[in-house]
MINUVO-973588 format. One record per atom (N, C-alpha, C, CB): residue in one letter; y, x, z. Coordinates in steps of 0.05 Angstrom, whole numbers, plus 5000, padded with zeros to 4 digits. Glycine has a CB too. Layout:
aYXZ...
// end
This chain:
m497650175000m500050005000m502550185000m500049815025k504350134981k506850284979k509150114990k507350374951i510950255003i513350115014i515750275004i513350105045k518050145004k520550264995k522650255018k521650134969e523650485026e525650495047e527750705040e524250565074e530150665052e532250865049e532151045074e535050725047i532251305069i532251505091i534851655090i529851695090q535551785112q538051945114q537352225125q540151805131l538752425116l538652695126l541452785134l537352895106r541652895158r544252985168r544053275179r545452795189g546153425177g546253695190g546253905168g543853725208h545254145176h545154365157h542554355141h545254645173i542454145124i539954075111i539354245086i539953785103i541354395077i540954555053i539854835061i543654595037d541354985078d540555255085d538255255105d542855405096s537755025118s535355005135s532954915119s535854805158l533354875094l531154805075l529954525081l528955015076i531354365097i530354095103i530253925078i532053965125l532453915063l532553745039l530353835019l535353765026p530154095012p527954164993p525154095004p528054464987r524754135029r522054065041r521553765039r521954165070v523653605044v523253315042v522553235013v525853165050l523953344994l523453274966l520653374957l525553394947d519953614966d517253714959d515053544971d516954004970t515553444996t513553275009t513253014994t514353225038i515452894985i515352644970i513652684944i518152544963m514152894930m512752944905m509853014910m514153164889n509353174930n506553254936n504853024945n506553474957m506052824957m504552584967m504852344948m505452514995q505352414922q505452204901q507451984907q502752084897g509752054919g511851864923g513951874901g513151904951d515951704903d518151694884d520751694900d517851454865f522851804889f525351804903f527751794885f525552054920e529951704896e532551694882e534651774902e533151414869i536151984896i538352074914i540751894909i539052374909l541451744930l543651554928l546351674935l543151314947e546251874953e548752004961e548152284971e550251834983l549752474964l549452754973l552252874978l547752924953d552852935002d555353055010d554753325022d557052875030v555253545007v554553815017v556953945031v553653994993g556554045055g558654185070g559654425055g557654265097k562254475056k563454695041k563854945057k566054605029t563554935083t563855175100t561355195118t566355155118k561055415132k558755455149k558555265172k558755745159v560855155180v560754965203v560554675194v563254995219d560954625168d560754345158d557854265156d562154325130k557354015163k554653905160k554453755134k553953725184s552053725124s551553575099s550253305105s549753745080f550353125085f549252865089f547952775063f551452655098c545552645065c544152555041c542852285047c542152765032r543052095028r541651845029r539651845006r543551595028i537151785012i535051784991i533451524993i533252034995l533051394970l531351164968l528551264962l532350954947v526651214979v523951324977v521951094974v523251505001e520051134956e517750954954e515151114957e517850804926g513451014975g510951164979g509351035001g511551444986s507351175010s505451075030s506551105058s502751215028l505250965077l505950995105l505651285114l504250815123e503551425104e503151705111e505451875102e500551805099l506651815079l508951965069l511251935088l509651865041f511851695096f514151645114f513651775141f514751355117d511151785149d510551925174d511152215172d507451885181e510552345149e511152625145e514152675144e509852725119l515652495130l518452525127l519852505154l519552315108e518952325171e520052295198e519752545214e518752055213g517452675210g516952935224g518753155215g514053005221l519753135190l521553335179l524453295187l521353345149g524953065201g527653015210g529052795195g529253255208a527652655178a528952435163a529552205182a527152335140l531852075179l532551845195l531751595180l535651835202l530051435191l529151195178l530850955188l526151135182p530750735174p532350505182p531950435212p531750255165r534150355225r533950295254r532450035258r536850275266k529950065267k528349835273k527049865300k526149795251e526449645313e525149665339e522449805337e524749375351v521949985355v519450135355v517049945360v519450365376k514850005347k512449835351k510649965371k511049795324t509249795387t507449895407t504749745406t508649875435a502749855417a500149725420a498849825446a498249795395v496949665456v495749715482v493249895478v495049455496a492950095496a490550255496a488150085504a490950505515p486050075488p483749905494p481950015516p482049865469g482350265524g480750375546g481850645554g477850405537d480850755576d481651015585d481151225563d480251095611r483151385557r482951605537r482451505508r480651795544i482651235504i482351125477i485051035467i480250885478l485751135443l488451065432l488150835413l489651315418p490250665411p490150445391p490350565363p492450245397d489250415344d489450505316d492350525308d487950305298g492950725292g495650765282g497550895302g496750505273f496451015323f498151135344f499951345332f496451255367y502251385344y504151595334y503451855348y507151505340g503052065332g502552335342g505152495343g500452475325t505752615365t508352745369t508553015356t508952765398t510953095349t511653375343t512853495368t513653395318h513653745367h514953865391h517953875388h513854145396h519053725368h521853705364h523053475381h522553675334p525653495389p526853285404p526453015390p529853335408t525552815404t524752555393t525952325409t521752525391h526952125394h527951875407h526451635395h531051845403i526251425410i525151175399i527250955404i522451105413f527250765385f529150535387f527750305401f530150445358l528450275427l527050085444l529049895457l525450225466k528649635451k530449425462k533349475456k530049405492g533849555431g536649585422g537949845429g538249365432d536450035439d537750285448d535850525441d538350275478w537050755434w535450995429w534851125456w537051195411k532251175461k531351295486k529951565479k529451105502q530751775493q529552035488q526752045501q531352255500v524852165487v522152195497v522052425516v520152235474r521052365541r520952575562r518352745558r520952445589d518552985569d516253165571d514953215544d514153055590l516553265523l515553265496l513953525490l517853255477e511753485475e510153705464e508653605440e508253825485m507653785424m506253695399m503453595405m506153935380d502453435386d499753335386d499153155411d497853565386c501053005419c500652815441c501552535432c502252905467v501752345450v502552075444v504951995461v500151875447i506251775453i508551675469i507651415483i511051615450v508051415510v507251195526v509851065537v505351275549i510050805537i512350665548i511750605578i512950395532e513350715596e512950675625e515550585637e511950935638e515650335647e518050225659e520450255642e518450355687g520150195616g522350195598g523150475588g524750075611e521650675596e522250955587e519951055570e522651135611a520651255553a518651375535a517751635546a519851405506v515151665550v514051905562v511852015544v512951855590c511852275539c509852405523c507452485541c510952665508k505052415532k502652465547k500452565529k501752225563r498652735540r496252805525r494252575527r495053075537q492452575508q490552355505q488952315531q488652395482g488152525544g486452505567g487752365591g485652775576l490352325590l491752185612l492351895606l494352325618v491651805582v492051525574v490151345589v491851485544k491151125601k489550925615k489450665600k490750885644e487250515605e487050255593e489450075600e484350115602g490549955579g492849775584g495549915580g492749675611d495650175577d498150315572d499250225545d497750625572r501850205543r503150135518r503950395503r505749955522l502850425479l503350665463l504850605438l500650805456v506550795430v508050765405v506050795381v510350965403v506350615362v504650625338v506450615313v502550385337g505450705291g507050705266g509150915266g508150435262f511150875249f513351075247f516150945250f513251215220e516250675251e518850545253e520050575280e518550235246g522750605281g524150625306g523850895319g523150415325i523251105304i522851375315i524751565301i519851465311k526051725316k528051925305k527252205316k530951845313v526752385297v526052655305v528352845296v523352745292e529153025314e531253215307e529953485301e533353245331a529453525275a528153775267a530054005271a527253755237p529154235280p530854465285p532154565259p529354695298q534554655260q536054755237q536755045241q538554575231r537155175219r537755465219r540355505235r538055575191s540355715252s542755775268s545055855250s542056005288r547455785257r549855865242r550856135251r552055655245e549656245273e550556505283e548956725269e550156525313a550356915256a548957125241a547257305258a551057295226q547957335283q546557525301q544557385319q548457675318d544057125314d542156975331d539357045323d542656675329i537957195341i535157285334i533257055336i534357505353f534056825346f532256595349f532856385328f532556475376g534156455306g534656265284g532056145274g536156395261f531855885271f529455745264f528355855237f529955445261m525855945238m524356035215m525856265201m523955805195s527456415216s528956635203s527556905207s531756655215s525356905221s523957155227s521257175214s523757185257e521057345193e518457395181e516857585198e518857505152v514257545199v512457715215v511857955199v509857565223s512458195209s511958445195s511958675214s514058495173p509958855212p509859095229p512059295222p507159225228e513359245198e515459435189e518259345198e515359465159k518359125213k520959025222k522159215243k520658745234p524759285240p526059465260p526259315287p528859545251i524959435308i524759305334i527259335351i522359415349a528659555349a530959615367a533059395368a532259875358p533959285345p535959075346p534858825361p536858995319y532258765357y531158535371y530958575401y528458465359i530358815409i530258875438i533058835450i529359175443k535058925437k537858885448k538558595449k539859035430g537958445428g538558155428g536958005448g538058045400l534358085451l532657955471l533658005499l529758045468a534458255505a535558325531a538058165537a536158625532e539858135518e542257985522e541657695529e544057995498e539657575515e538957295519e537657265547e537057195498m535857455554m534657435581m536657465603m532457655584q538657645599q540757685619q542357425622q542557915611t542957295600t544557045601t543056835616t545256955573i540456805610i538856605623i538556655653i535956585610r538156905660r537956965689r540556915703r537157265693d542756995691d545356955704d546056655708d547557095688k544956485690k545356195692k543256065709k545556075665e541556225722e539356125738e537455955721e540355965762g536956055697g535155915679g532255975685g535755985650f530455915667f527555925672f526156065649f526355635675i524956295655i523456455636i520556475644i524656745633i518756395625i515856405630i514756645615i514556145621f513056805628f511557015615f508656925612f511757285630v507456965589v504556905584v503357175575v504156685562v501457285591v500557555585v497457565584v501657755605g496357745568g493557785566g492558035580g492657785537t489958085579t488758305594t489658575583t485758295592a490358595558a491258855547a493758955561a491858825517m495258785573m497658865588m496859045611m499158625599a494558995624a493659155646a492459415636a491659005664h490859405615h489559635604h491559845595h487759555581t493759755582t495559945568t497860045586t496659815544g498159925609g500360005627g502859845625g500960285622a502859635608a505159465605a505659295630a504859285581d503559275647d503859125671d505959235690d501159105686e506459495689e508359615707e511159515701e508359925705a511859485675a514459375668a514559085675a514959415638l512358935672l512358655679l512858615709l509658535671a511758785725a512258765754a515158805760a510558965770e516458985745e519359025750e521058795740e520259285735f520258665718f521558425709f521558215732f520258305684i519258185744i518957985766i520758055789i515957975775k520758305797k522458395820k525358355814k521858685827e526258385789e529058375782e529958095773e529658575761g528257895775g529057615771g528857515743g531757585780y527357655725y527057565697y524557405692y527157805679v523057335713v520657165710v520756945730v518057345713q520556695720q520556465738q517856335740q522556255729a515956405722a513256305723a511556495706a512956015713l508956535715l507156715701l504556565694l506556965717f503856565669f501356445660f499356665651f501856235637i497056675663i495156885657i492256775657i495357115677g490356935649g487556875652g486457015676g486056945626n484056935683n482657065705n482357365701n479856945710g481957445675g481557725669g483957905676g481057755640f486357815669f488757975676f489057995706f491257855663a488857775720a489257785749a487257975762a488957495761v484757965754v482658145765v483358435759v479858075754m484158495734m484758765727m487158865742m485258795697d489158695746d491558775761d490858855790d493658555761i489158685802i488258745829i486558995831i486758495841e484659015812e482859255811e484559505808e480859235788k486659495792k488359725787k489759815812k490359655765q490659625829q492059695853q490059805874q493559455864l487659705874l485659795894l484360055887l483559575898f483760095861f482060325853f483360495831f479460225843g485560405820g486860565798g485360535772g486960845805t483760325769t482160285745t482460005734t479160345750t481759965709t481459695697t478759685684t483859625677l477059515694l474259515685l472959785686l474059395656g473659935707g472560205711g473860425696g469660195704m475860365679m477260575664m479660685680m478260475637d479660945685d481761065701d484461055687d481061365708k486460955701k489060915688k490461175680k490860745706k489761395693k490961655688k489661805665k490961825712t486961795664t485561955644t484461785621t483362095657g484161525624g482961355604g479961365603g484161425577k478761515621k475861545622k474561335640k475061825631v472261245632v470761055649v469361205671v468860875632l469861135695l468661275718l465761195722l470261225743r464261375733r461461315738r461261085758r459961565749r459760885751r459360635766r462060495769r458160705794g463960565752g466560425754g466560145745g468560575738y464460065729y464259795720y464059595743y461759755703k463359695767k462959515790k465659465804k460959645810s467659615798s470259595812s471459325810s472159805802h471359195787h472658935784h471158725801h472758845755l468558755804l467058565822l467858605851l464058605818i468258855859i469158915886i471858795891i469159215892a473658825871a476358705873a476258405877a478058775848i474558275861i474257985864i473257915892i472357865843n471358075901n470158025928n472158055950n467858215932e473958255947e475958305968e477958065970e477558565962i478557955947i480357715948i478957475960i481357645920w476457445954w474957225966w474757265997w472057205954k474357506005k474257566034k476857496048k473457856039a479057556034a481757496045a482357196044a483957646030g481257056025g481756766022g482956695995g483556666044n485056835987n486356805961n488257045957n487756535958i489657045935i491457275929i493757295949i492557245900k494957065956k497157075974k496357186002k498456805978k494057106011k493057196037k492357496036k490557046046a491457586012a490857876009a493458036010a489457925982v495657925999v498258066001v499258056029v500257935982d499157826042d500257786069d498757966089d500057496078s496158006085s494658166103s494758466097s491758076103g496058546075g496358826069g494158946052g496558986094i492258776043i490058876026i491158945999i487858666024l492858775988l494158825962l497058895966l493858565944k497759145958k500359255965k502259305942k499959515979s501259255917s502959305894s501859155870s503259605887g503259175847g502259045823g503758785816g499358995825v502858665794v504058415785v503658185804v503058345757m501158145812m500557925830m501957955857m497457895835h502058205867h503558265891h506458185888h503258555899a507758265865a510558205860a511057905860a511458325834c509157755847c509457455846c509457335874c507157335830v507657425891v507557315918v510057385934v505057425933k510957645932k513257735947k515857595938k513558035944k516057535912k518457405901k518157095899k519057505873n515756995909n515256705909n515356595881n517256565927i514156745862i514056655834i511456515829i514456895814p511456265820p508956125815p507356255792p509455825809f504756265795f502956355774f500756155769f501856635780v499856125744v497655955737v495556125725v498555715718i493156135737i490956285726i488956095714i489556465749g488756095688g486855915674g484256055669g488155825647g482055915674g479456035671g478356015643g477555905690s476056145638s474756135612s471756185616s475856335592l470156145595l467256175597l466456465604l465956105571r468056655598r467156935601r468057055628r468257105579d469256895646d470257005671d468157105690d471956795685d468757335703d467157415726d468457305751d466957735727g466857245771g467857135795g467756835796g470757225800p469856695788p472556795784p473956825811p474156615765l476556895810l478156915834l478556635846l480957045828p478956615872p479356355885p481756205874p479656385915d483756345863d486156215853d485756115824d488456415853t483656195811t483156115783t482455825781t481056285770i483855685762i483355405757i481255385735i485955245748t478755315742t476555325723t476455085705t473955355738d477654865713d477854625695d480254675676d478254365712v479654715650v481854805632v483954585628v480654875605m483154325630m485154115627m486954105652m483753845623a485754165675a487454175700a489354415698a485554205725a488354645686a490154875683a492454805664a488455115672q491754655642q493954565624q496054405638q492654395601d495154215654d497054045668d498754195688d495553805681e497554395701e499054565720e501154725705e497154755735m500554825681m502554965665m504754775657m501255085640r504054525651r506154335641r508254295662r504854075634k507654325688k509654295709k511954485705k508354325737y511354725695y513454925692y514554935664y512255205699v512954865644v513854865616v516254685612v511654775597r516354465627r518554275624r521254385632r518054025641d521254595648d523754725657d524454965641d523554805686a522855045621a523155305608a525555315590a520655365592d526955545592d529055605572d528055815553d531555715587m526155985561m524956185544m522156235553m526656455546c520456305533c517656375538c517056635523c515756145530i515956835537i515257085525i512257125527i516757325539i510957145504i508057155502i507257435494i506956945481c505757575510c505057855505c502057885505c506258035527a500957975482a498158055479a496257835489a497658315495s496857595481s495157365490s494957165467s496257245516m492657145454m492356955432m491656675443m490157045413l489556645459l488656385467l490756255486l485956405481h491556395507h493556285525h496156245511h493856455550g496856435493g499356425479g499656185461g499756675463i497556135445i497655895427i497555645444i495255905408a495955635465a495855395482a498555335494a493855445505v499955535504v502655485516v504655425494v503555725532g504355555471g506155495449g506055205440g505555675425n503655095441n503354815434n504654625454n500354745432m505054715478m506254545499m509354565498m505254635527l510454765485l513254815487l514854645468l513855105481p516954505477p518854375459p520154585441p520954215474s520954505417s522054705398s524654815406s522354575371k525954695426k528454805436k528155055454k529954595452v525655105463v525155335481v525055585464v522555295497k526655785471k526756035456k524156185463k529256205464t522556245442t519956355445t519656625432t517856155434v518356815445v517957075434v514957145436v519657295450a513857225414a510957305413a510857605406a509357135392i509757755425i509558055422i506558125421i511058205445d505658235399d502858315397d502558535376d501058075390i500758725381i500358935361i498758835337i498859165375n497558605340n495958485318n497658265305n493258365329p498558305279p500258105266p498857835264p501058205239y496257825263y494857575261y495457385284y491757615259v495657505308v496257335332v498957205330v496057505357v500957365321v503657265319v503857055297v505657485313t502557115274t502556925252t501056665259t501257045227r498856695273r497256465281r498856275299r494756555296l500456385317l502156225335l504156065318l503556405355q505356195299q507356055282q505955845264q508956255266d503655915253d502255735235d501355485250d499855865223r500755515276r499755295292r502055095298r498555395318g504555165293g506754975296g509055085312g505754735310t508755315325t510955425341t512755595322t509855605364t514055445304t515655575283t518255695294t516255385261q518955615319q521455725330q521055995343q522555535351a518556105342a517856355355a518956595340a514856375359l520056785355l520857045344l518357225347l523257165360g517257315324g514857475324g515457765322g513057385301l514557925341l514858215341l512158345341l516558305366v511558485318v508958615316v509258895326v507958605286t508458945351t508659205363t506959205388t511559285369d506659435400d505059465425d506859385449d503959755429p506059175464p507659105487p508059335507p506358875502a506159525508a506459745526a508759935518a503859905527v509459915492v511760065483v514359905485v511360155454l514159645478l516659485477l517659415505l516059225462l515959335523l516859235549l518359445565l514559135565p517459695566p519159895580p521859935567p517660165581q521959925540q524559945527q526359705533q524159965496l525059465535l526559225542l527659245570l524858975539l526059355588l526859385616l529259585618l524559495633t529159795602t531359995602t533859855592t530660235584e533659695571e535959555559e537159365579e535159415534l535459215594l536459035614l537859175637l534058865625r536959405644r538259555666r540859685658r536359765676k541459685632k544059785623k546359595632k544059835593
// end
């Protein structure tokens, strides 16, 4: 079934490639269009406006809405969930861009927005929820009418390192200017008492980048830390024995019977009760986890199938770990992902597109994968975090 509707595009739709992407989408999905009005801004600060008459399928209009097209102002449609975790047919799947719904004659912003979720109407408000939290009888948004998405547009500032889709992933990219720009942004966020999340993988402990991370925590540049059981165990083992999985941090050699050290580290934390008690009792005297406890920085340790132990603080239910992370993601101004593919992509999927995101990894595939999965606002830096983070720390201390 084909329908015909007039859509509108507003903002920096030319240099942000929104207009070309809309037209490409119409043609690729066998739709038809007629441009009724096009007013192109003549300066960098002027916004553009376009009215387009579009004919095509419901799926086409769903795609156009996700690109930022404004559809006719109509009351949003809803349907009731037929059971727990069961969505009504035609449910609306969210993007991570700022979204409003037209409900009872007024535009209402969707709270707690993230991609690949649904919109639930609760007491007249629109709330984004993952499918697993939907209960029988919940009212969910269906279709595409009455929904407005604000797609991100290219920054008008020439020096803005977080310009939408302005950063190609390449190991040949000059890192120094990005370090300076990142340091300035982190300084601004800290001075405004903003919220920076670090997501880090086990390589951070192996390579020595954890030492810079501990300093970031001490100096107020980390407001929440997301890690796996592996990093937490290695950080603790490193403080107790000077090794990570038995590898000596000074020589890089695996010590005889050193493979057992991480199990002893886990055991020591279990004997103390948890990480905080190990710090309070003097068992754990330094490191990233020690810095978090001393600075009262929340950390979320998400478990996986390959974990040893795990530590008593590790959340082994992955959905529970997701929901614990969401408590802090909602406050984020910036998220820095270092050497972590699984946790990095998972957190990237939770972040609204307004959150300034940095992905640092020596493997370009990890950075590209994060952007391909939908976190297109991410600044991708292909380099070793063990090299970049100390340089970033030096820049911040200037």
